[in-house]
C-alpha positions in Angstrom: 12.0 51.1 0.9 13.1 47.8 -0.7 10.6 44.9 -0.5 10.7 41.1 -1.2 8.1 39.3 -3.4 6.7 35.9 -2.2 5.2 33.7 -4.9 3.0 30.9 -3.7 1.5 28.1 -5.7 -2.2 28.9 -5.0 -4.2 31.9 -3.7 -5.3 30.1 -0.5 -1.7 29.5 0.4 -0.7 33.0 -0.5 -3.4 34.4 1.9 -2.0 32.3 4.8 1.5 33.5 4.1 0.4 37.1 3.7 -1.4 37.0 7.1 1.8 36.0 8.8 3.8 38.7 7.0 1.2 41.4 7.8 0.5 41.9 4.1 -3.1 42.9 4.3 -3.5 45.4 1.5 -5.5 43.6 -1.3 -4.6 44.4 -4.9 -5.5 42.8 -8.2 -3.7 39.4 -8.1 -1.6 40.1 -5.0 -1.4 41.3 -1.4 1.0 44.0 -0.1 2.5 45.0 3.2 5.2 47.4 4.4 8.0 45.0 3.7 6.7 42.5 1.2 4.4 41.5 -1.6 2.6 38.2 -1.8 1.2 36.7 -5.0 0.5 33.3 -6.5 0.8 31.1 -9.6 -2.6 29.3 -9.9 -0.7 26.0 -10.1 1.1 25.4 -13.4 0.8 28.8 -15.1 3.1 27.6 -18.0 3.8 24.3 -19.8 6.3 23.2 -22.4 5.1 24.2 -25.9 3.8 21.5 -28.2 6.0 20.6 -31.3 4.0 22.8 -33.8 5.1 25.9 -31.8 8.7 25.1 -32.8 7.9 24.5 -36.5 4.6 24.7 -38.4 5.5 21.5 -40.3 4.9 19.5 -37.0 1.2 20.3 -37.3 1.0 17.2 -39.6 2.3 14.1 -37.9 5.0 12.4 -40.0 7.3 9.7 -38.9 10.2 11.1 -41.0 10.2 14.3 -38.9 11.1 12.4 -35.7 12.8 12.7 -33.3 11.7 16.2 -32.3 14.3 17.4 -29.8 14.2 21.1 -29.0 17.5 23.0 -28.9 16.0 25.6 -26.7 12.9 24.6 -24.8 9.9 26.9 -25.3 7.5 27.5 -22.4 4.0 29.0 -23.0 1.5 30.4 -20.6 -1.9 28.8 -20.4 -4.5 31.1 -22.1 -6.8 31.3 -19.0 -3.8 32.2 -16.7 -2.2 35.0 -18.8 -3.6 37.8 -16.6 -2.0 36.4 -13.4 1.3 35.8 -15.3 1.4 39.4 -16.4 0.7 40.5 -12.8 3.7 38.3 -11.6 5.9 39.7 -14.4 5.1 43.2 -13.3 5.7 42.5 -9.7 9.0 40.7 -10.3 10.4 43.6 -12.3 9.2 46.3 -9.9 12.1 48.5 -8.9 11.4 48.2 -5.2 11.5 44.4 -5.2 15.0 43.4 -4.1 14.6 39.6 -4.1 12.0 36.8 -4.5 10.9 34.1 -2.2 9.8 30.8 -3.8 6.8 29.9 -1.6 5.5 27.2 -3.9 4.9 23.7 -2.4 8.1 22.4 -0.9 8.8 19.6 -3.5 9.9 18.9 -7.0 6.7 20.3 -8.7 6.9 23.4 -6.6 10.4 24.1 -8.0 9.2 23.6 -11.6 6.2 25.9 -11.2 8.4 28.7 -9.8 11.2 28.2 -12.3 9.0 28.4 -15.4 7.5 31.7 -14.3 10.9 33.1 -13.2 12.5 32.2 -16.6 9.5 33.4 -18.7 9.6 36.8 -16.9 13.4 36.9 -17.6 13.9 37.7 -14.0 17.4 37.7 -12.6 16.8 38.9 -9.1 18.1 36.7 -6.2 15.8 33.9 -5.0 15.3 32.5 -1.5 13.4 29.4 -0.6 10.6 29.0 1.9 10.6 25.3 2.9 7.9 24.3 5.3 6.0 21.1 6.2 2.9 22.7 7.7 0.7 25.6 7.0 0.3 26.4 10.7 1.2 30.0 11.7 4.1 28.9 13.8 5.6 26.8 11.0 5.2 29.6 8.5 6.8 32.2 10.8 9.7 29.8 11.5 10.1 29.1 7.8 10.5 32.8 7.0 13.0 33.2 9.8 15.0 30.4 8.3 14.8 31.2 4.6 17.4 29.3 2.5 19.2 30.4 -0.6 17.5 29.2 -3.8 20.7 27.7 -5.0 20.5 25.1 -2.2 17.7 23.5 -4.2 19.4 23.5 -7.6 19.5 19.7 -7.7 15.8 19.4 -7.0 15.1 22.1 -9.6 17.2 20.2 -12.2 15.3 17.0 -11.4 12.0 18.8 -11.9 13.0 20.2 -15.2 14.5 16.9 -16.5 11.4 14.9 -15.4 9.2 17.3 -17.4 11.5 17.3 -20.4 11.9 13.5 -20.4 8.1 13.1 -20.3 7.7 15.5 -23.2 10.4 13.8 -25.3 9.0 10.3 -24.8 5.4 11.3 -24.9 5.5 13.5 -28.0 7.9 11.4 -30.0 6.7 7.9 -29.2 3.1 8.8 -29.5 3.7 10.3 -33.0 5.9 7.4 -34.0 3.5 4.6 -33.1 0.4 6.6 -34.3 1.9 7.2 -37.7 3.3 3.6 -38.0 0.0 1.9 -37.0 -2.4 4.4 -38.5 -4.2 4.5 -35.1 -3.8 7.0 -32.3 -1.6 5.3 -29.7 -0.7 7.5 -26.7 2.6 6.6 -25.1 4.0 7.9 -21.7 7.3 7.4 -20.0 5.6 6.2 -16.8 2.0 5.5 -17.7 2.9 2.9 -20.4 4.8 0.6 -18.0 2.0 1.0 -15.5 -0.5 0.0 -18.1 1.8 -3.0 -19.0 1.5 -4.2 -15.4 -2.3 -4.0 -15.6 -2.4 -5.8 -18.9 0.0 -8.6 -17.7 -2.1 -9.2 -14.6 -5.3 -9.3 -16.7 -3.8 -11.9 -19.0 -2.6 -14.0 -16.1 -6.1 -14.0 -14.6 -7.8 -14.8 -17.9 -5.3 -17.6 -18.8 -5.3 -19.1 -15.4 -6.2 -22.8 -15.3 -7.5 -23.8 -11.9 -6.3 -27.1 -10.6 -7.9 -29.2 -7.9 -6.0 -30.4 -4.8 -7.2 -32.3 -1.8 -6.7 -32.4 2.0 -7.5 -35.0 4.6 -8.4 -33.8 8.1 -8.5 -35.7 11.3 -10.6 -34.7 14.3 -10.8 -36.1 17.9 -13.8 -33.8 18.6 -11.8 -31.0 20.1 -9.0 -30.3 17.6 -8.6 -30.8 13.9 -5.3 -31.6 12.2 -4.8 -31.5 8.4 -2.6 -33.2 5.8 -0.4 -31.4 3.3 -1.9 -30.7 -0.2 -2.6 -33.9 -2.1 -2.7 -33.7 -5.9 -4.4 -37.1 -6.5 -8.1 -37.5 -5.5 -7.7 -41.3 -5.2 -4.7 -40.9 -3.0 -6.7 -38.6 -0.7 -9.6 -41.0 -0.7 -7.3 -43.9 0.2 -5.8 -41.9 3.1 -9.2 -40.9 4.4 -10.3 -44.5 4.4 -7.1 -45.6 6.0 -7.2 -43.2 8.9 -11.0 -43.0 9.5 -11.6 -44.6 13.0 -7.9 -45.3 13.5 -5.8 -44.1 16.5 -3.4 -41.2 16.0 -0.5 -40.1 18.1 0.8 -36.6 18.9 4.4 -36.5 17.9 5.3 -32.8 18.4 3.9 -29.9 20.4 5.8 -26.7 19.6 5.0 -23.4 21.4 6.8 -20.1 20.7 6.3 -16.4 21.4 5.7 -14.2 18.4 5.7 -10.4 18.2 4.6 -8.0 15.5 6.0 -4.5 15.7 3.7 -1.4 15.2 3.3 -0.1 11.7 5.1 3.1 10.5 3.5 6.5 10.2 1.9 7.3 6.8 3.7 8.6 3.8 1.5 9.7 0.9 1.4 6.3 -0.9 0.7 4.2 2.2 -2.1 6.6 3.2 -3.6 6.5 -0.3 -3.5 2.7 -0.2 -5.3 2.4 3.2 -7.9 5.1 2.2 -8.6 3.0 -0.9 -8.8 -0.2 1.1 -10.9 1.1 3.9 -13.1 3.8 2.3 -12.8 3.1 -1.5 -11.2 6.5 -2.2 -9.2 6.9 -5.4 -5.6 7.9 -5.0 -6.4 11.3 -6.6 -9.4 11.9 -4.3 -7.2 11.2 -1.3 -4.5 13.5 -2.5 -6.9 16.3 -3.3 -8.5 16.1 0.1 -5.1 15.9 1.8 -4.0 19.1 -0.1 -7.1 20.9 1.1 -6.5 19.7 4.7 -2.9 20.9 4.4 -4.0 24.3 3.3 -6.6 24.4 6.1 -3.7 23.7 8.5 -5.1 20.4 9.6 -2.3 18.1 8.4 1.4 18.4 7.6 2.8 18.4 4.0 1.1 15.5 2.1 3.5 14.8 -0.8 6.0 13.0 1.3 7.8 9.7 0.9 9.0 9.5 4.5 7.3 7.4 7.3 9.4 8.9 10.2 10.0 12.2 11.9 13.2 13.8 13.1 14.7 13.9 16.6 13.8 17.6 17.1 10.1 16.7 16.7 9.9 14.4 19.7 8.0 16.9 21.9 5.6 17.6 19.0 4.9 13.8 18.7 4.3 13.5 22.4 1.9 16.5 22.4 0.0 14.9 19.5 -0.1 11.5 21.2 -1.6 13.0 24.3 -4.2 14.9 22.3 -5.5 11.8 20.5 -7.8 10.8 23.4 -10.1 13.8 22.7 -9.4 13.9 19.0 -10.4 10.3 18.2 -13.9 9.6 19.6 -13.5 5.9 19.6 -10.2 5.7 21.5 -9.8 4.7 25.1 -7.0 6.1 27.3 -5.4 2.7 27.8 -4.9 2.4 24.0 -2.4 5.3 23.8 1.2 4.0 23.6 4.2 5.8 25.0 6.8 5.1 22.4 7.5 8.3 20.4 11.1 7.0 19.7 9.6 4.3 17.4 8.7 7.0 14.8 12.0 9.0 15.1 14.7 8.3 12.5 16.7 11.2 11.1 18.3 9.1 8.4 15.0 8.1 6.9 13.5 11.5 6.6 14.1 13.1 3.2 12.6 16.4 2.2 9.6 16.1 4.5 8.6 14.0 7.5 5.7 11.6 7.7 2.1 12.9 7.6 0.8 14.0 10.9 -2.2 15.9 12.3 -1.3 19.5 13.3 -1.6 21.2 16.7 -4.4 23.4 15.2 -6.3 20.3 14.1 -6.3 19.0 17.7 -7.4 22.4 19.0 -10.2 22.9 16.4 -11.4 19.4 16.1 -13.1 18.0 13.0 -16.4 19.8 13.2 -17.3 21.2 9.8 -15.2 18.8 7.8 -16.7 16.7 5.0 -17.1 13.0 5.7 -14.1 12.2 3.4 -11.8 14.6 5.2 -13.0 13.3 8.6 -12.1 9.8 7.5 -8.6 10.8 6.5 -8.1 12.7 9.8 -9.3 9.6 11.7 -6.9 7.4 9.6 -3.9 9.7 10.2 -4.7 10.0 14.0 -5.1 6.3 14.6 -1.9 5.6 12.6 0.0 7.8 15.0 -1.5 5.9 18.0 -0.6 2.6 16.4 2.9 3.6 15.4 3.8 4.8 18.9 2.1 1.8 20.5 3.4 -1.5 22.0 4.2 -4.7 20.2 1.5 -7.2 19.5 2.5 -10.4 21.2 1.0 -13.9 20.9 1.7 -17.5 21.7 1.8 -19.7 18.6 1.3 -23.4 19.0 2.0 -26.0 16.3 1.0 -29.6 16.8 2.0 -32.6 14.6 0.0 -35.8 14.7 0.9 -39.1 13.0 -1.7 -41.6 11.8 -0.9 -44.7 9.8 2.6 -43.2 9.1 1.2 -40.0 7.7 1.6 -36.6 9.3 -1.1 -34.0 10.0 -0.7 -30.6 11.6 -2.6 -27.9 13.3 -1.6 -24.3 14.1 -3.2 -21.8 16.4 -2.3 -18.7 18.3 -3.4 -16.9 21.4 -2.9 -13.2 22.0 -0.8 -12.4 25.0 -0.5 -8.6 24.5 -2.8 -6.8 22.0 -0.5 -3.7 22.0 -1.1 -1.5 18.9 -3.7 -3.9 17.5 -6.2 -2.8 20.1 -6.3 0.7 18.7 -6.4 -0.8 15.2 -9.4 -3.0 15.9 -11.3 -0.2 17.7 -10.8 2.0 14.7 -12.0 -0.7 12.3 -15.1 -1.5 14.3 -16.0 2.2 14.7 -15.1 3.8 11.4 -14.6 1.1 8.7 -17.4 -0.7 6.9 -15.1 -2.7 4.7 -14.1 -6.1 6.0 -10.5 -6.7 6.9 -8.9 -8.8 4.2 -7.1 -11.1 6.6 -10.1 -11.7 8.8 -10.0 -15.4 7.8 -6.7 -15.8 9.6 -7.5 -17.9 12.6 -6.6 -16.6 16.0 -8.1 -19.6 17.8 -5.8 -21.1 20.3 -5.4 -24.9 20.2 -7.1 -26.4 23.3 -4.7 -27.0 26.2 -3.8 -30.5 27.3 -2.2 -31.9 24.2 1.2 -33.4 24.9 3.8 -35.4 22.9 3.1 -39.2 22.7 -0.6 -38.6 23.6 -2.9 -41.0 21.7 -6.0 -39.8 20.0 -8.4 -42.7 19.8 -10.7 -43.4 16.9 -10.2 -40.2 15.0 -12.7 -39.1 12.3 -11.2 -38.6 8.9 -12.6 -36.3 6.2 -11.5 -35.4 2.6 -12.0 -31.9 1.3 -11.5 -30.5 -2.2 -9.8 -27.2 -2.9 -8.8 -25.3 -6.0 -5.8 -23.1 -6.8 -6.7 -19.4 -7.1 -5.7 -17.0 -9.9 -3.9 -13.8 -9.0 -6.2 -10.9 -8.1 -6.9 -8.0 -10.4 -5.2 -4.8 -9.3 -7.1 -2.4 -7.0 -5.9 1.1 -6.6 -4.3 0.0 -3.3 -2.4 -2.9 -4.8 -1.5 -1.0 -8.0 0.0 1.8 -5.9 2.0 -0.8 -4.0 3.2 -2.4 -7.3 4.2 1.0 -8.7 6.1 1.8 -5.5 8.2 -1.4 -5.7 8.4 -1.8 -9.5 11.8 -3.0 -10.6 13.0 -3.9 -7.1 14.4 -7.2 -8.2 16.6 -5.5 -10.8 18.2 -3.1 -8.3 20.9 -3.9 -5.9 20.3 -3.6 -2.2 22.1 -0.3 -1.9 19.8 1.5 -4.3 18.0 4.2 -2.3 14.7 4.6 -4.1 12.8 2.6 -6.7 9.4 2.6 -8.4 7.3 4.0 -11.1 6.6 7.7 -10.6 6.8 9.4 -7.2 4.2 9.6 -4.3 3.2 13.0 -5.7 2.6 11.8 -9.3 1.2 8.2 -9.0 -2.4 9.4 -8.6 -2.2 11.5 -11.8 -0.7 8.6 -13.7 -3.7 6.3 -12.8 -6.1 9.1 -13.7 -4.4 9.6 -17.1 -4.8 6.0 -17.9 -8.5 6.1 -17.1 -9.2 9.4 -18.9 -7.4 8.2 -22.0 -9.6 5.1 -22.2 -6.7 2.7 -21.6 -7.9 1.6 -18.1 -11.3 1.6 -16.3 -12.6 1.3 -12.8 -14.8 -1.6 -11.9 -15.7 -1.3 -8.2 -12.3 -1.1 -6.5 -10.6 -2.8 -9.4 -8.5 -1.0 -12.0 -8.7 -3.0 -15.3 -7.0 -2.4 -18.7 -9.5 -1.8 -21.5 -9.4 -3.5 -24.9 -7.6 -0.4 -26.3 -5.2 -0.5 -23.4 -4.3 -4.1 -24.1 -3.9 -3.4 -27.8 -1.5 -0.6 -27.1 0.7 -2.8 -24.8 0.8 -5.6 -27.4 2.6 -3.4 -29.9 4.9 -1.6 -27.5 8.6 -2.7 -27.3 10.1 -3.9 -24.1 12.0 -0.7 -23.3 8.7 1.3 -23.2 6.9 -1.4 -21.1 9.8 -2.0 -18.8 9.0 -1.1 -15.2 12.6 -1.6 -14.1 14.0 0.8 -16.8 11.5 3.5 -15.9 12.1 3.0 -12.2 15.8 3.4 -12.9 15.1 6.9 -14.5 13.1 7.8 -11.3 16.1 6.7 -9.2 18.4 8.8 -11.3 16.1 11.8 -10.8 16.4 11.3 -7.0 20.2 11.0 -7.3 20.1 14.3 -9.3 18.2 16.0 -6.5 21.1 15.1 -4.2 23.7 16.3 -6.7 25.1 12.8 -7.5 24.5 12.9 -11.2 24.2 15.8 -13.7 21.1 16.8 -15.7 23.2 16.2 -18.9 23.9 12.6 -17.9 20.2 11.9 -17.3 19.0 13.6 -20.5 21.6 11.8 -22.6 20.1 8.6 -21.4 16.6 9.7 -22.4 17.7 10.8 -25.9 19.5 7.4 -26.3 16.3 5.6 -25.2 14.3 7.7 -27.7 16.7 6.7 -30.5 16.2 3.0 -29.6 12.4 3.5 -29.6 12.4 5.0 -33.1 14.8 2.4 -34.5 12.5 -0.4 -33.3 9.5 1.5 -34.7 11.2 2.0 -38.1 11.7 -1.7 -38.4 8.0 -2.7 -37.9 7.0 -4.9 -40.9 4.3 -3.6 -43.3 1.8 -6.4 -42.4 2.2 -5.7 -38.7 1.7 -2.0 -39.3 -1.8 -2.8 -40.7 -2.9 -4.8 -37.7 -5.5 -2.2 -36.7 -6.8 -1.7 -40.2 -10.0 -3.4 -41.1 -11.7 -3.5 -44.5 -13.4 -0.1 -44.8 -16.2 1.0 -47.1 -15.0 3.4 -49.8 -17.3 6.5 -49.7 -15.8 8.0 -52.8 -12.6 9.4 -54.4 -10.6 12.4 -53.0 -11.0 15.4 -55.3 -7.5 16.5 -54.3 -5.3 13.4 -54.7 -7.7 10.7 -56.1 -7.2 8.4 -53.1 -10.1 6.5 -51.4 -12.3 8.4 -48.9 -13.3 6.6 -45.7 -15.8 7.4 -43.0 -14.4 8.3 -39.5 -16.1 9.2 -36.3 -16.2 12.9 -37.0 -15.5 13.2 -40.8 -15.1 11.5 -44.2 -11.3 11.5 -44.6 -8.7 10.8 -47.3 -6.9 7.5 -46.9 -3.6 9.2 -48.0 -2.3 10.5 -44.6 -0.3 13.2 -46.3 -3.5 14.7 -47.8 -5.5 17.0 -45.5 -8.8 16.8 -47.4 -11.8 15.9 -45.3 -15.6 16.4 -45.2 -16.4 17.2 -41.6 -19.8 15.9 -40.3 -20.1 19.0 -38.2 -18.9 22.1 -40.0 -19.6 25.8 -39.6 -21.2 26.3 -43.0 -23.9 23.6 -42.4 -24.2 24.2 -38.7 -25.2 27.8 -39.4 -28.3 26.3 -41.2 -28.8 23.7 -38.5 -27.6 20.8 -40.6 -24.8 18.2 -40.4 -23.3 16.1 -43.2 -24.6 12.6 -43.4 -23.2 9.7 -45.4 -25.6 10.1 -48.4 -24.6 13.8 -48.7 -20.9 12.9 -48.7 -21.3 10.2 -51.3 -23.1 12.6 -53.7 -20.7 15.5 -53.1 -17.7 13.2 -54.0 -19.4 11.7 -57.0 -21.3 14.8 -58.5 -19.8 17.7 -56.7 -23.2 18.7 -55.3 -26.1 17.3 -53.3 -29.7 18.6 -52.8 -30.4 19.4 -49.2 -33.9 19.9 -47.8 -34.9 21.7 -44.6 -32.1 24.2 -44.4 -32.8 27.0 -41.9 -32.4 30.8 -42.4 -31.9 32.6 -39.1 -32.2 35.9 -40.8 -35.7 35.1 -42.3 -36.7 32.5 -39.8 -37.7 30.1 -42.5 -36.7 26.7 -43.8 -35.7 26.2 -47.5 -34.1 23.7 -49.9 -30.9 24.2 -51.9 -28.0 22.4 -53.6 -24.9 22.2 -51.5 -21.9 22.6 -53.9 -18.4 21.3 -53.1 -15.3 23.3 -54.1 -11.6 22.8 -53.2 -9.3 25.6 -52.1 -5.7 24.9 -50.8 -6.5 21.2 -50.5 -9.5 21.8 -48.3 -13.3 21.6 -48.8 -15.2 24.8 -49.4 -19.0 25.0 -49.7 -21.6 27.2 -51.4 -25.3 27.1 -52.1 -27.1 27.1 -55.4 -30.8 27.4 -56.0 -31.8 25.4 -59.1 -34.4 27.0 -61.3 -37.8 25.5 -60.9 -39.0 23.6 -64.0 -42.1 25.2 -65.6 -45.4 23.5 -64.8 -46.6 21.8 -68.1 -50.2 22.0 -67.0 -50.1 25.8 -67.0 -50.5 27.4 -70.4 
């Protein structure tokens, strides 16, 4: 009997799929049922091979070898995942398997994970696609009833492949180019470098900011205070204060108008990551990791979405979820539930997945047993649904203009008329959020009633106050995510569908890469560039730092997903960019190339080529980059005798070819001993041996 093979991204997802397919028989690396087999990939089982796998000469980094552009891209399986890959290969090629189902996450990366394994296994069997937005049983069962042909997602698959190849080409080539030109390891990334450039630019603006004083004059009649415009001259402000103090003022204008603020949208991944950072201090990665777990636990819908709406056919689901929020959110009151599901419905604004929502199972099971972090995310997602389907916030805004001694002063105030969605927002903040709201300083105080035009305010009190211009704020993870999302907007025309650095699914990993590479650091909620990060950006050309250019590549990938441009067209652009990068790199003047080089102490001369030997962090290395000779501080020969090479030993080895070492340890005899360490050279590399010098005879003994 013919069967189909389902390949999921992770074991936990595979088990949920298998349960709904009645595949209960557990085997090594898969589950099997009467009609199907379910297995998994362990995330990215395979990655593009590094340059040295194409040619051994690339083991040494040389500028003249660039660009490295594979004719045929090689993919290699991670060492720790080979066993699972072999299981998948065997299953794919089983005679009773008629076709495969790609059950990896329904997005760009899920396509890439499946394709790499499929290609490596040289499988040619038909592929169907499971595309679901929830891990609930009903969603899984419906997904298998509505399987689509794998070819329907060829655009998404091409975009996934091109994104990975573009990152490899820019990362591998530009990193090698700038590292070899500047004699310092400089890691370059297609998306992370423009992101780092934004951090560096903001840091420089803050550090170079010159605060400037300005002044205001306020008048008060004891009930209301009106204020002048900003005044740059302190003397002018003092003169105005003296002029108006004790004088009469007249109300020249009283303007009242109704204002309304519409409810916020539902969460996509980026907006949820931003608010989780703002309210709870979670990093983008932590939020995504917890969301992924909640998705696999059937508590939320698919997290890696860029949509903030749902489709028309989900109206009943939204209504069901809205009605369940009273019991689900402990802080909510019945009167705070809105009745406007149509506010969150927009078919045209839903791409691959709808906005993030709690599931029916989440409402039924509640949040008991969840970690505090996951509870906070569930509360955030739930209250956002309440807000998004709530009523408008309405207020009456009053603006009063007062004239005194031919100078104008104003006051603004507002009075809530209908709290609408803000009632749920404020209840959530008071109950669940310790962090203060950033706009709390915004006054809601209404101006006292009774002020009318031509009304005279007698003997007003005038006061001068001093203020200072403020520098821009350093990026937090919240504001950096927002900047990445809108990067390059000004350079795009209004018809451009998508913009930004990276995608909702990749932005967290980009930030983490910058931190792990030492180019950025966290300080409280702030993300700051390090000294090394600033140094890197200062030597990068504009086309590698350009947020708008990188955002344009992302936009093209989205167009490719929809079949509007070809993969060849996109990759031609990347190869052209690479040629420009190398041309600029080639033209770097000699003195500029030495900007990171400081005067170094010469340890000795290289026994292979005669060049100077310098001390590095881990070794004593030859200054000629084409020479591979080095004396490693930690090497197997010395470590076997519980010793490492210090500077004194290195100097003597290079000068005399030997050095006397005390306190070497013999594991075999469990004793310590002294000996001469002797340096030899074989194939351009250091080789060591021990010699035991003969003891000189004692002259006293006869």
